[in-house]
N, CA, C and O atoms as a CHARMM CRD file, in Angstrom:
* protein
*
  316
    1    1 UNK  N    -24.39500  15.84100  12.72400 PROA 1      0.00000
    2    1 UNK  CA   -23.55300  15.49700  13.75100 PROA 1      0.00000
    3    1 UNK  C    -22.16500  15.93300  13.43700 PROA 1      0.00000
    4    1 UNK  O    -21.85800  16.26800  12.29300 PROA 1      0.00000
    5    2 UNK  N    -21.24700  15.93700  14.51200 PROA 2      0.00000
    6    2 UNK  CA   -19.84400  16.33200  14.43900 PROA 2      0.00000
    7    2 UNK  C    -18.95500  15.09700  14.70200 PROA 2      0.00000
    8    2 UNK  O    -19.07600  14.41100  15.71700 PROA 2      0.00000
    9    3 UNK  N    -18.10600  14.87000  13.78500 PROA 3      0.00000
   10    3 UNK  CA   -17.26600  13.71000  13.82700 PROA 3      0.00000
   11    3 UNK  C    -15.78700  14.01300  13.78100 PROA 3      0.00000
   12    3 UNK  O    -15.37300  14.97300  13.13100 PROA 3      0.00000
   13    4 UNK  N    -14.97500  13.20800  14.46400 PROA 4      0.00000
   14    4 UNK  CA   -13.48100  13.28500  14.41900 PROA 4      0.00000
   15    4 UNK  C    -13.14000  11.90400  13.95100 PROA 4      0.00000
   16    4 UNK  O    -13.38000  10.92700  14.66100 PROA 4      0.00000
   17    5 UNK  N    -12.56200  11.79800  12.71800 PROA 5      0.00000
   18    5 UNK  CA   -12.17200  10.45900  12.13100 PROA 5      0.00000
   19    5 UNK  C    -10.66900  10.24500  12.38400 PROA 5      0.00000
   20    5 UNK  O     -9.81300  11.05200  12.02300 PROA 5      0.00000
   21    6 UNK  N    -10.41700   9.09300  13.03500 PROA 6      0.00000
   22    6 UNK  CA    -9.08400   8.68900  13.49800 PROA 6      0.00000
   23    6 UNK  C     -8.20800   8.30800  12.30100 PROA 6      0.00000
   24    6 UNK  O     -8.70100   8.02000  11.21000 PROA 6      0.00000
   25    7 UNK  N     -6.94400   8.31700  12.53300 PROA 7      0.00000
   26    7 UNK  CA    -5.92300   8.10800  11.47600 PROA 7      0.00000
   27    7 UNK  C     -5.96500   6.74100  10.79800 PROA 7      0.00000
   28    7 UNK  O     -5.49600   6.60900   9.66800 PROA 7      0.00000
   29    8 UNK  N     -6.50200   5.74400  11.44400 PROA 8      0.00000
   30    8 UNK  CA    -6.49900   4.40900  10.86400 PROA 8      0.00000
   31    8 UNK  C     -7.52700   4.27100   9.75100 PROA 8      0.00000
   32    8 UNK  O     -7.55300   3.29100   9.00700 PROA 8      0.00000
   33    9 UNK  N     -8.38300   5.30300   9.66700 PROA 9      0.00000
   34    9 UNK  CA    -9.31500   5.40500   8.53700 PROA 9      0.00000
   35    9 UNK  C     -8.87400   6.48600   7.59600 PROA 9      0.00000
   36    9 UNK  O     -8.27100   7.49400   7.96600 PROA 9      0.00000
   37   10 UNK  N     -9.22800   6.20200   6.28600 PROA 10     0.00000
   38   10 UNK  CA    -8.82100   7.15700   5.21900 PROA 10     0.00000
   39   10 UNK  C     -9.53600   8.55600   5.45800 PROA 10     0.00000
   40   10 UNK  O    -10.61400   8.65100   6.04400 PROA 10     0.00000
   41   11 UNK  N     -8.87400   9.55500   4.98000 PROA 11     0.00000
   42   11 UNK  CA    -9.51100  10.95900   4.97900 PROA 11     0.00000
   43   11 UNK  C    -10.75000  10.93700   4.18600 PROA 11     0.00000
   44   11 UNK  O    -11.60500  11.79400   4.41200 PROA 11     0.00000
   45   12 UNK  N    -10.93800  10.02000   3.25600 PROA 12     0.00000
   46   12 UNK  CA   -12.13100  10.04000   2.45200 PROA 12     0.00000
   47   12 UNK  C    -13.38400   9.74000   3.27800 PROA 12     0.00000
   48   12 UNK  O    -14.49800  10.06400   2.86800 PROA 12     0.00000
   49   13 UNK  N    -13.19100   9.11400   4.45300 PROA 13     0.00000
   50   13 UNK  CA   -14.36600   8.88200   5.33400 PROA 13     0.00000
   51   13 UNK  C    -14.83400  10.23700   5.81000 PROA 13     0.00000
   52   13 UNK  O    -16.03800  10.49100   5.77900 PROA 13     0.00000
   53   14 UNK  N    -13.94100  11.14200   6.25600 PROA 14     0.00000
   54   14 UNK  CA   -14.38700  12.47100   6.64400 PROA 14     0.00000
   55   14 UNK  C    -15.03300  13.19600   5.49900 PROA 14     0.00000
   56   14 UNK  O    -16.02300  13.89300   5.72500 PROA 14     0.00000
   57   15 UNK  N    -14.55300  13.08500   4.30400 PROA 15     0.00000
   58   15 UNK  CA   -15.07200  13.72500   3.16500 PROA 15     0.00000
   59   15 UNK  C    -16.54200  13.18200   2.85900 PROA 15     0.00000
   60   15 UNK  O    -17.46300  13.95000   2.58200 PROA 15     0.00000
   61   16 UNK  N    -16.67900  11.88000   2.92800 PROA 16     0.00000
   62   16 UNK  CA   -17.98800  11.34800   2.73600 PROA 16     0.00000
   63   16 UNK  C    -19.07300  11.80800   3.76300 PROA 16     0.00000
   64   16 UNK  O    -20.25500  11.99600   3.47800 PROA 16     0.00000
   65   17 UNK  N    -18.50000  11.96600   5.01200 PROA 17     0.00000
   66   17 UNK  CA   -19.43100  12.44600   6.08300 PROA 17     0.00000
   67   17 UNK  C    -19.82200  13.93400   5.80100 PROA 17     0.00000
   68   17 UNK  O    -20.98300  14.31000   5.96000 PROA 17     0.00000
   69   18 UNK  N    -18.81700  14.78000   5.37400 PROA 18     0.00000
   70   18 UNK  CA   -19.12900  16.03500   5.00100 PROA 18     0.00000
   71   18 UNK  C    -20.06500  16.19900   3.86400 PROA 18     0.00000
   72   18 UNK  O    -20.95600  17.04700   3.91600 PROA 18     0.00000
   73   19 UNK  N    -19.89500  15.39800   2.80300 PROA 19     0.00000
   74   19 UNK  CA   -20.74700  15.33900   1.65600 PROA 19     0.00000
   75   19 UNK  C    -22.19400  14.97700   2.07000 PROA 19     0.00000
   76   19 UNK  O    -23.16200  15.37100   1.42000 PROA 19     0.00000
   77   20 UNK  N    -22.29800  14.22300   3.16200 PROA 20     0.00000
   78   20 UNK  CA   -23.62200  13.83800   3.66300 PROA 20     0.00000
   79   20 UNK  C    -24.23500  14.91200   4.64300 PROA 20     0.00000
   80   20 UNK  O    -25.29600  14.69300   5.22800 PROA 20     0.00000
   81   21 UNK  N    -23.54000  16.05000   4.79400 PROA 21     0.00000
   82   21 UNK  CA   -23.99200  17.10200   5.50500 PROA 21     0.00000
   83   21 UNK  C    -23.58200  17.19400   6.94500 PROA 21     0.00000
   84   21 UNK  O    -24.11000  18.01300   7.69700 PROA 21     0.00000
   85   22 UNK  N    -22.63200  16.35200   7.34400 PROA 22     0.00000
   86   22 UNK  CA   -22.13300  16.37900   8.70400 PROA 22     0.00000
   87   22 UNK  C    -20.74900  17.22500   8.71900 PROA 22     0.00000
   88   22 UNK  O    -20.07600  17.42500   7.70800 PROA 22     0.00000
   89   23 UNK  N    -20.44100  17.67100   9.96200 PROA 23     0.00000
   90   23 UNK  CA   -19.24100  18.36800  10.28000 PROA 23     0.00000
   91   23 UNK  C    -18.24800  17.34100  10.64700 PROA 23     0.00000
   92   23 UNK  O    -18.31900  16.79600  11.74900 PROA 23     0.00000
   93   24 UNK  N    -17.26800  17.02200   9.74200 PROA 24     0.00000
   94   24 UNK  CA   -16.32200  15.93900  10.00800 PROA 24     0.00000
   95   24 UNK  C    -14.93600  16.47800   9.76000 PROA 24     0.00000
   96   24 UNK  O    -14.70100  17.23300   8.81600 PROA 24     0.00000
   97   25 UNK  N    -13.97900  16.05900  10.66300 PROA 25     0.00000
   98   25 UNK  CA   -12.54400  16.36000  10.59400 PROA 25     0.00000
   99   25 UNK  C    -11.79900  15.07500  10.66700 PROA 25     0.00000
  100   25 UNK  O    -12.15400  14.19400  11.45000 PROA 25     0.00000
  101   26 UNK  N    -10.76200  14.93900   9.86500 PROA 26     0.00000
  102   26 UNK  CA    -9.87800  13.80600   9.88700 PROA 26     0.00000
  103   26 UNK  C     -8.58300  14.20400  10.67300 PROA 26     0.00000
  104   26 UNK  O     -8.19500  15.37200  10.65100 PROA 26     0.00000
  105   27 UNK  N     -7.95200  13.28500  11.32800 PROA 27     0.00000
  106   27 UNK  CA    -6.83200  13.60500  12.15400 PROA 27     0.00000
  107   27 UNK  C     -5.63500  14.30100  11.32100 PROA 27     0.00000
  108   27 UNK  O     -4.81500  15.05200  11.84900 PROA 27     0.00000
  109   28 UNK  N     -5.63800  13.97100  10.01300 PROA 28     0.00000
  110   28 UNK  CA    -4.62300  14.59100   9.19600 PROA 28     0.00000
  111   28 UNK  C     -4.82200  16.20600   9.02200 PROA 28     0.00000
  112   28 UNK  O     -3.95000  16.92600   8.53400 PROA 28     0.00000
  113   29 UNK  N     -5.99600  16.63900   9.45400 PROA 29     0.00000
  114   29 UNK  CA    -6.31200  18.04400   9.47600 PROA 29     0.00000
  115   29 UNK  C     -5.97500  18.73700  10.73100 PROA 29     0.00000
  116   29 UNK  O     -6.03400  19.96600  10.78300 PROA 29     0.00000
  117   30 UNK  N     -5.61400  18.00400  11.77400 PROA 30     0.00000
  118   30 UNK  CA    -5.25700  18.58800  13.08600 PROA 30     0.00000
  119   30 UNK  C     -3.82100  19.08100  13.07000 PROA 30     0.00000
  120   30 UNK  O     -3.05400  18.78300  12.15400 PROA 30     0.00000
  121   31 UNK  N     -3.46100  19.86700  14.13700 PROA 31     0.00000
  122   31 UNK  CA    -2.12700  20.47700  14.19200 PROA 31     0.00000
  123   31 UNK  C     -1.13100  19.39400  14.24500 PROA 31     0.00000
  124   31 UNK  O     -0.09800  19.54400  13.59300 PROA 31     0.00000
  125   32 UNK  N     -1.30900  18.30400  14.94700 PROA 32     0.00000
  126   32 UNK  CA    -0.24400  17.22500  15.07800 PROA 32     0.00000
  127   32 UNK  C     -0.48500  16.12300  14.00400 PROA 32     0.00000
  128   32 UNK  O      0.21100  15.10900  13.95400 PROA 32     0.00000
  129   33 UNK  N     -1.50400  16.37700  13.15300 PROA 33     0.00000
  130   33 UNK  CA    -1.81800  15.38900  12.09100 PROA 33     0.00000
  131   33 UNK  C     -2.15200  13.92600  12.60100 PROA 33     0.00000
  132   33 UNK  O     -2.86900  13.72900  13.58200 PROA 33     0.00000
  133   34 UNK  N     -1.61500  12.99100  11.90600 PROA 34     0.00000
  134   34 UNK  CA    -1.90400  11.63200  12.24500 PROA 34     0.00000
  135   34 UNK  C     -1.02900  11.14300  13.38100 PROA 34     0.00000
  136   34 UNK  O     -1.06300   9.96300  13.73000 PROA 34     0.00000
  137   35 UNK  N     -0.25500  12.02900  13.95400 PROA 35     0.00000
  138   35 UNK  CA     0.54000  11.77700  15.13900 PROA 35     0.00000
  139   35 UNK  C     -0.21400  12.14100  16.51300 PROA 35     0.00000
  140   35 UNK  O      0.27700  11.91400  17.61900 PROA 35     0.00000
  141   36 UNK  N     -1.40900  12.70600  16.31000 PROA 36     0.00000
  142   36 UNK  CA    -2.21200  13.15600  17.47600 PROA 36     0.00000
  143   36 UNK  C     -2.51100  11.83300  18.39400 PROA 36     0.00000
  144   36 UNK  O     -2.94600  10.78300  17.92000 PROA 36     0.00000
  145   37 UNK  N     -2.23500  12.02300  19.67900 PROA 37     0.00000
  146   37 UNK  CA    -2.41500  10.84900  20.55600 PROA 37     0.00000
  147   37 UNK  C     -3.95300  10.59500  20.73300 PROA 37     0.00000
  148   37 UNK  O     -4.79800  11.43900  20.43900 PROA 37     0.00000
  149   38 UNK  N     -4.23000   9.38600  21.22800 PROA 38     0.00000
  150   38 UNK  CA    -5.58700   9.09900  21.56500 PROA 38     0.00000
  151   38 UNK  C     -6.20300   9.93600  22.68200 PROA 38     0.00000
  152   38 UNK  O     -7.39500  10.24200  22.68700 PROA 38     0.00000
  153   39 UNK  N     -5.36000  10.28000  23.59700 PROA 39     0.00000
  154   39 UNK  CA    -5.81500  11.15000  24.68400 PROA 39     0.00000
  155   39 UNK  C     -6.13200  12.53200  24.13100 PROA 39     0.00000
  156   39 UNK  O     -7.12300  13.13100  24.54900 PROA 39     0.00000
  157   40 UNK  N     -5.33100  13.06700  23.20600 PROA 40     0.00000
  158   40 UNK  CA    -5.57300  14.34100  22.63000 PROA 40     0.00000
  159   40 UNK  C     -6.85500  14.31800  21.70200 PROA 40     0.00000
  160   40 UNK  O     -7.66200  15.24600  21.66400 PROA 40     0.00000
  161   41 UNK  N     -6.94800  13.21900  20.99900 PROA 41     0.00000
  162   41 UNK  CA    -8.22200  13.09400  20.17900 PROA 41     0.00000
  163   41 UNK  C     -9.47700  13.15200  21.11500 PROA 41     0.00000
  164   41 UNK  O    -10.48900  13.77400  20.79200 PROA 41     0.00000
  165   42 UNK  N     -9.35900  12.50700  22.22100 PROA 42     0.00000
  166   42 UNK  CA   -10.56500  12.51300  23.05100 PROA 42     0.00000
  167   42 UNK  C    -10.80100  13.95200  23.65600 PROA 42     0.00000
  168   42 UNK  O    -11.94300  14.38500  23.80900 PROA 42     0.00000
  169   43 UNK  N     -9.68800  14.66500  23.99100 PROA 43     0.00000
  170   43 UNK  CA    -9.79800  15.99100  24.50400 PROA 43     0.00000
  171   43 UNK  C    -10.43200  16.86900  23.43800 PROA 43     0.00000
  172   43 UNK  O    -11.36900  17.60900  23.73400 PROA 43     0.00000
  173   44 UNK  N     -9.94700  16.80400  22.21200 PROA 44     0.00000
  174   44 UNK  CA   -10.52800  17.59800  21.06800 PROA 44     0.00000
  175   44 UNK  C    -11.92800  17.28900  20.86700 PROA 44     0.00000
  176   44 UNK  O    -12.77000  18.17900  20.74800 PROA 44     0.00000
  177   45 UNK  N    -12.23400  15.91000  20.82100 PROA 45     0.00000
  178   45 UNK  CA   -13.68100  15.60500  20.56700 PROA 45     0.00000
  179   45 UNK  C    -14.62200  16.05000  21.67200 PROA 45     0.00000
  180   45 UNK  O    -15.73200  16.51900  21.42300 PROA 45     0.00000
  181   46 UNK  N    -14.15500  15.89200  22.88200 PROA 46     0.00000
  182   46 UNK  CA   -14.97900  16.34200  23.99600 PROA 46     0.00000
  183   46 UNK  C    -15.19100  17.85300  23.99900 PROA 46     0.00000
  184   46 UNK  O    -16.28400  18.33900  24.28800 PROA 46     0.00000
  185   47 UNK  N    -14.12700  18.58700  23.67200 PROA 47     0.00000
  186   47 UNK  CA   -14.13700  20.08000  23.62900 PROA 47     0.00000
  187   47 UNK  C    -15.03300  20.59500  22.44800 PROA 47     0.00000
  188   47 UNK  O    -15.67200  21.64100  22.56300 PROA 47     0.00000
  189   48 UNK  N    -15.06000  19.86100  21.35500 PROA 48     0.00000
  190   48 UNK  CA   -15.77900  20.21200  20.11100 PROA 48     0.00000
  191   48 UNK  C    -17.08500  19.57200  19.99300 PROA 48     0.00000
  192   48 UNK  O    -17.80600  19.89200  19.04800 PROA 48     0.00000
  193   49 UNK  N    -17.50200  18.63700  20.91000 PROA 49     0.00000
  194   49 UNK  CA   -18.72700  17.98300  20.83400 PROA 49     0.00000
  195   49 UNK  C    -18.72800  16.94400  19.68800 PROA 49     0.00000
  196   49 UNK  O    -19.75400  16.74700  19.03700 PROA 49     0.00000
  197   50 UNK  N    -17.64700  16.32200  19.46000 PROA 50     0.00000
  198   50 UNK  CA   -17.52500  15.36400  18.20500 PROA 50     0.00000
  199   50 UNK  C    -17.53800  13.98000  18.72900 PROA 50     0.00000
  200   50 UNK  O    -17.20900  13.72100  19.88600 PROA 50     0.00000
  201   51 UNK  N    -17.94200  13.04500  17.82300 PROA 51     0.00000
  202   51 UNK  CA   -17.85500  11.62600  18.06100 PROA 51     0.00000
  203   51 UNK  C    -16.62100  11.13100  17.30400 PROA 51     0.00000
  204   51 UNK  O    -16.41700  11.42300  16.12600 PROA 51     0.00000
  205   52 UNK  N    -15.80700  10.36600  18.04500 PROA 52     0.00000
  206   52 UNK  CA   -14.54100   9.81700  17.46400 PROA 52     0.00000
  207   52 UNK  C    -15.00500   8.54000  16.63800 PROA 52     0.00000
  208   52 UNK  O    -15.72000   7.67100  17.13700 PROA 52     0.00000
  209   53 UNK  N    -14.56300   8.50600  15.40600 PROA 53     0.00000
  210   53 UNK  CA   -14.90600   7.33400  14.50000 PROA 53     0.00000
  211   53 UNK  C    -13.46900   6.63800  14.31900 PROA 53     0.00000
  212   53 UNK  O    -12.54400   7.20900  13.74200 PROA 53     0.00000
  213   54 UNK  N    -13.37900   5.42700  14.83400 PROA 54     0.00000
  214   54 UNK  CA   -12.06600   4.79000  14.76300 PROA 54     0.00000
  215   54 UNK  C    -12.31400   3.30200  14.66500 PROA 54     0.00000
  216   54 UNK  O    -13.38500   2.78000  14.97400 PROA 54     0.00000
  217   55 UNK  N    -11.18200   2.60800  14.18400 PROA 55     0.00000
  218   55 UNK  CA   -11.11500   1.12000  14.31400 PROA 55     0.00000
  219   55 UNK  C     -9.93900   0.72300  15.21400 PROA 55     0.00000
  220   55 UNK  O     -9.50700  -0.42900  15.25400 PROA 55     0.00000
  221   56 UNK  N     -9.46900   1.69200  15.89900 PROA 56     0.00000
  222   56 UNK  CA    -8.31200   1.56100  16.81100 PROA 56     0.00000
  223   56 UNK  C     -8.77000   0.81300  18.05100 PROA 56     0.00000
  224   56 UNK  O     -9.58500   1.32100  18.82100 PROA 56     0.00000
  225   57 UNK  N     -8.25300  -0.38600  18.24500 PROA 57     0.00000
  226   57 UNK  CA    -8.67200  -1.24400  19.43300 PROA 57     0.00000
  227   57 UNK  C     -8.20400  -0.59200  20.74300 PROA 57     0.00000
  228   57 UNK  O     -8.67700  -0.99200  21.80700 PROA 57     0.00000
  229   58 UNK  N     -7.35400   0.33200  20.71300 PROA 58     0.00000
  230   58 UNK  CA    -6.99100   1.08000  22.00500 PROA 58     0.00000
  231   58 UNK  C     -8.06300   1.84200  22.60600 PROA 58     0.00000
  232   58 UNK  O     -8.06600   2.07100  23.81500 PROA 58     0.00000
  233   59 UNK  N     -9.06800   2.28800  21.75000 PROA 59     0.00000
  234   59 UNK  CA   -10.18700   3.03800  22.30500 PROA 59     0.00000
  235   59 UNK  C    -11.18000   2.17600  23.09800 PROA 59     0.00000
  236   59 UNK  O    -12.06700   2.71700  23.75900 PROA 59     0.00000
  237   60 UNK  N    -11.04900   0.89600  23.04400 PROA 60     0.00000
  238   60 UNK  CA   -11.98800  -0.00700  23.71800 PROA 60     0.00000
  239   60 UNK  C    -12.05100   0.32600  25.22400 PROA 60     0.00000
  240   60 UNK  O    -13.10200   0.26900  25.86300 PROA 60     0.00000
  241   61 UNK  N    -10.92500   0.65700  25.72300 PROA 61     0.00000
  242   61 UNK  CA   -10.88300   1.02000  27.24000 PROA 61     0.00000
  243   61 UNK  C    -11.34400   2.38200  27.61300 PROA 61     0.00000
  244   61 UNK  O    -11.51400   2.71100  28.78700 PROA 61     0.00000
  245   62 UNK  N    -11.54800   3.18600  26.57600 PROA 62     0.00000
  246   62 UNK  CA   -11.93800   4.57100  26.85800 PROA 62     0.00000
  247   62 UNK  C    -13.46500   4.74700  27.16000 PROA 62     0.00000
  248   62 UNK  O    -13.90200   5.69400  27.81500 PROA 62     0.00000
  249   63 UNK  N    -14.20200   3.79700  26.65100 PROA 63     0.00000
  250   63 UNK  CA   -15.73000   3.95900  26.78800 PROA 63     0.00000
  251   63 UNK  C    -16.29600   2.61300  27.17200 PROA 63     0.00000
  252   63 UNK  O    -16.11700   1.62400  26.46200 PROA 63     0.00000
  253   64 UNK  N    -16.97400   2.58100  28.28800 PROA 64     0.00000
  254   64 UNK  CA   -17.51300   1.33400  28.79500 PROA 64     0.00000
  255   64 UNK  C    -18.56300   0.71500  27.83000 PROA 64     0.00000
  256   64 UNK  O    -18.87500  -0.47000  27.94100 PROA 64     0.00000
  257   65 UNK  N    -19.11900   1.54100  26.86300 PROA 65     0.00000
  258   65 UNK  CA   -20.14600   1.10800  25.96800 PROA 65     0.00000
  259   65 UNK  C    -19.52000   0.26500  24.83900 PROA 65     0.00000
  260   65 UNK  O    -20.24500  -0.46200  24.15900 PROA 65     0.00000
  261   66 UNK  N    -18.23600   0.34200  24.62900 PROA 66     0.00000
  262   66 UNK  CA   -17.55800  -0.45100  23.59100 PROA 66     0.00000
  263   66 UNK  C    -17.04900  -1.72400  24.33100 PROA 66     0.00000
  264   66 UNK  O    -16.19200  -1.67000  25.21200 PROA 66     0.00000
  265   67 UNK  N    -17.62200  -2.83300  23.92000 PROA 67     0.00000
  266   67 UNK  CA   -17.25000  -4.16300  24.53500 PROA 67     0.00000
  267   67 UNK  C    -15.87500  -4.48400  24.27200 PROA 67     0.00000
  268   67 UNK  O    -15.40500  -4.33600  23.14400 PROA 67     0.00000
  269   68 UNK  N    -15.12300  -4.96200  25.34600 PROA 68     0.00000
  270   68 UNK  CA   -13.71800  -5.34800  25.12900 PROA 68     0.00000
  271   68 UNK  C    -13.49300  -6.45100  24.15600 PROA 68     0.00000
  272   68 UNK  O    -12.40600  -6.56900  23.59100 PROA 68     0.00000
  273   69 UNK  N    -14.51700  -7.28600  23.93900 PROA 69     0.00000
  274   69 UNK  CA   -14.29400  -8.42600  23.02500 PROA 69     0.00000
  275   69 UNK  C    -15.10200  -8.21700  21.72100 PROA 69     0.00000
  276   69 UNK  O    -15.36400  -9.18700  21.01000 PROA 69     0.00000
  277   70 UNK  N    -15.48300  -7.02100  21.41200 PROA 70     0.00000
  278   70 UNK  CA   -16.33000  -6.68300  20.30900 PROA 70     0.00000
  279   70 UNK  C    -15.61600  -7.08000  19.03400 PROA 70     0.00000
  280   70 UNK  O    -14.45800  -6.70900  18.84200 PROA 70     0.00000
  281   71 UNK  N    -16.30300  -7.86100  18.11400 PROA 71     0.00000
  282   71 UNK  CA   -15.66800  -8.29300  16.84800 PROA 71     0.00000
  283   71 UNK  C    -15.74200  -7.13700  15.80900 PROA 71     0.00000
  284   71 UNK  O    -15.15600  -7.24200  14.73200 PROA 71     0.00000
  285   72 UNK  N    -16.46100  -6.04200  16.13600 PROA 72     0.00000
  286   72 UNK  CA   -16.63500  -4.99600  15.16000 PROA 72     0.00000
  287   72 UNK  C    -15.35500  -4.17400  14.96800 PROA 72     0.00000
  288   72 UNK  O    -14.77900  -3.70900  15.95100 PROA 72     0.00000
  289   73 UNK  N    -14.88100  -3.97800  13.67700 PROA 73     0.00000
  290   73 UNK  CA   -13.72100  -3.19500  13.48100 PROA 73     0.00000
  291   73 UNK  C    -13.88100  -1.77100  13.49600 PROA 73     0.00000
  292   73 UNK  O    -12.90800  -1.04500  13.29200 PROA 73     0.00000
  293   74 UNK  N    -15.14500  -1.25900  13.74200 PROA 74     0.00000
  294   74 UNK  CA   -15.42300   0.11200  13.65300 PROA 74     0.00000
  295   74 UNK  C    -16.34800   0.51100  14.78300 PROA 74     0.00000
  296   74 UNK  O    -17.34800  -0.17400  15.00200 PROA 74     0.00000
  297   75 UNK  N    -16.05900   1.63500  15.55200 PROA 75     0.00000
  298   75 UNK  CA   -16.87800   2.04200  16.62800 PROA 75     0.00000
  299   75 UNK  C    -16.99000   3.46300  16.60100 PROA 75     0.00000
  300   75 UNK  O    -16.09100   4.12000  16.07500 PROA 75     0.00000
  301   76 UNK  N    -18.00300   4.02400  17.11200 PROA 76     0.00000
  302   76 UNK  CA   -18.11200   5.53900  17.39200 PROA 76     0.00000
  303   76 UNK  C    -17.88300   5.56800  18.91400 PROA 76     0.00000
  304   76 UNK  O    -18.44000   4.77500  19.67500 PROA 76     0.00000
  305   77 UNK  N    -17.04700   6.51100  19.30500 PROA 77     0.00000
  306   77 UNK  CA   -16.60300   6.66600  20.64800 PROA 77     0.00000
  307   77 UNK  C    -16.92100   8.05200  21.14000 PROA 77     0.00000
  308   77 UNK  O    -16.51100   9.01700  20.49600 PROA 77     0.00000
  309   78 UNK  N    -17.64900   8.22000  22.28000 PROA 78     0.00000
  310   78 UNK  CA   -17.81300   9.47100  22.95400 PROA 78     0.00000
  311   78 UNK  C    -16.89200   9.42400  24.08800 PROA 78     0.00000
  312   78 UNK  O    -17.08200   8.64100  25.01800 PROA 78     0.00000
  313   79 UNK  N    -15.87300  10.25200  24.04800 PROA 79     0.00000
  314   79 UNK  CA   -14.82700  10.19600  25.08400 PROA 79     0.00000
  315   79 UNK  C    -15.39100  10.89500  26.42300 PROA 79     0.00000
  316   79 UNK  O    -14.68400  10.96400  27.42900 PROA 79     0.00000
């Protein structure tokens, strides 16, 4: 799978995913680094066929499959 790991998670998450054989990028590796906006993350993920991995509550409104009242601190988001 292809992942885009958000800034709220450590870059080691992307490394662990790569070590497991996945194609993973952390926001720190992007042109705007950890300042990349949520909208830009979704644009990049959509264009590259990546799943956003985040614990950012702002993403709850981006995907109807993520419940607004979800107690989970971590979601995968397909923008």
